[in-house]
C-alpha positions in Angstrom: 85.4 -23.8 -15.2 85.8 -22.2 -18.5 84.5 -25.4 -20.3 84.5 -24.1 -23.0 87.1 -25.5 -26.0 88.3 -24.0 -29.4 86.8 -26.6 -32.1 86.9 -24.9 -35.5 89.7 -23.3 -37.8 88.4 -21.9 -40.0 90.0 -19.8 -42.8 93.7 -20.1 -40.3 91.8 -18.7 -37.8 91.1 -20.3 -34.5 86.9 -20.5 -33.2 85.8 -21.6 -29.9 82.9 -23.3 -29.7 80.7 -19.8 -28.9 82.1 -18.5 -32.3 84.4 -15.9 -30.4 87.4 -15.9 -32.7 91.0 -16.2 -30.4 93.3 -14.7 -32.9 91.1 -11.6 -32.2 91.8 -11.6 -28.9 95.6 -12.3 -29.4 95.4 -9.9 -31.8 93.9 -7.3 -29.0 96.7 -8.2 -26.4 100.1 -7.8 -28.9 98.8 -4.1 -29.6 98.3 -3.4 -26.1 101.7 -4.8 -25.2 102.8 -3.5 -28.2 101.6 0.0 -27.3 102.9 -0.1 -23.5 105.7 -1.6 -23.7 105.5 -4.4 -20.9 107.0 -7.0 -21.0 104.3 -9.8 -20.4 106.4 -12.8 -19.1 107.6 -11.0 -15.8 104.1 -11.3 -14.5 103.9 -14.6 -15.0 107.1 -15.4 -13.4 106.1 -14.7 -10.3 103.2 -17.7 -9.9 105.3 -19.7 -11.7 108.1 -20.5 -9.0 109.3 -24.0 -9.6 109.7 -23.1 -13.6 106.9 -25.8 -14.4 105.9 -23.5 -17.2 102.5 -24.2 -16.4 99.8 -22.2 -13.9 96.8 -22.8 -13.7 93.5 -20.8 -14.6 92.8 -18.5 -12.1 96.8 -17.8 -11.7 97.6 -17.3 -15.4 93.9 -14.9 -15.0 95.6 -13.0 -12.5 98.3 -12.8 -14.1 97.1 -10.9 -17.3 94.9 -9.1 -14.6 98.4 -7.2 -13.1 99.6 -6.6 -16.0 97.5 -4.0 -16.8 95.7 -4.8 -20.3 92.7 -4.4 -20.8 90.8 -7.5 -21.7 87.0 -9.0 -21.8 86.3 -11.9 -20.0 85.5 -13.7 -23.0 88.9 -12.7 -24.6 90.2 -14.1 -20.9 88.1 -17.2 -21.3 89.7 -17.7 -25.2 93.1 -17.7 -24.4 92.8 -20.1 -21.2 90.9 -22.7 -23.6 94.2 -22.1 -26.5 96.4 -22.4 -24.1 95.5 -25.2 -22.1 97.8 -28.2 -21.8 94.6 -31.5 -22.2 96.7 -33.9 -21.4 97.6 -32.1 -17.8 95.2 -34.0 -15.3 95.2 -31.1 -13.3 94.3 -28.7 -16.9 96.7 -26.4 -16.3 97.3 -23.3 -19.1 100.6 -23.1 -20.1 101.6 -19.7 -19.5 105.3 -20.1 -22.0 103.5 -20.6 -25.0 101.2 -17.7 -24.9 104.3 -15.3 -23.6 106.0 -16.4 -26.9 103.5 -15.9 -29.1 102.7 -12.1 -27.4 106.7 -11.6 -28.3 106.4 -12.2 -31.6 106.0 -8.6 -31.6 109.3 -7.9 -31.0 111.0 -10.0 -32.2 110.8 -14.4 -33.0 112.7 -16.4 -30.4 116.0 -18.1 -31.3 117.0 -15.7 -34.4 120.4 -16.4 -33.8 119.9 -19.8 -35.1 118.3 -18.9 -37.9 120.2 -15.9 -38.8 119.1 -16.3 -42.4 115.6 -16.1 -41.3 113.1 -13.4 -43.3 111.7 -11.1 -39.9 108.3 -10.5 -42.0 107.0 -8.1 -38.8 103.5 -7.8 -38.1 103.1 -4.1 -36.4 102.2 -2.9 -39.9 98.2 -5.2 -39.2 98.4 -4.6 -35.3 97.2 -1.0 -35.8 101.0 0.8 -34.8 
C-alpha cells in the first residue's frame, strides 16, 4: 500500500524516505484551506461514524478528495505516512491530528486555557 515512512528530520523539516518534504505538502493544504475557507474536519467526520479518530488510508484519501483540494499522489502518501499510527494493528491514520494541524491556519486549539499565549499566525508564509 503506502509503505514509505518518514525516516529523517532535517533542519526541522520532515523528510520521507523518497526525499519528499512532508511540510511542503502540509503547507500546500493549509494554503488551499485558508484561501477557500474550507472546514476540513467536516469531510473526515463522515468516514468515522464511531469517532475513534482513526480511519484507514483509503478513507483518508477519499476525505481529502471530497474536500476538493488539489493534492498530488506523492503529497497524499506523505501526509498519510506522517499521520499513520504505527502501534495500531490495522495501521490506520489519525485524521484528528491532521485536522488539528491544518486548523492552525485559523487559530490555535484550546486557546481559552492559555489566554496569555502569543498567537503568531503563519499566514504570511502561506502566501496570502
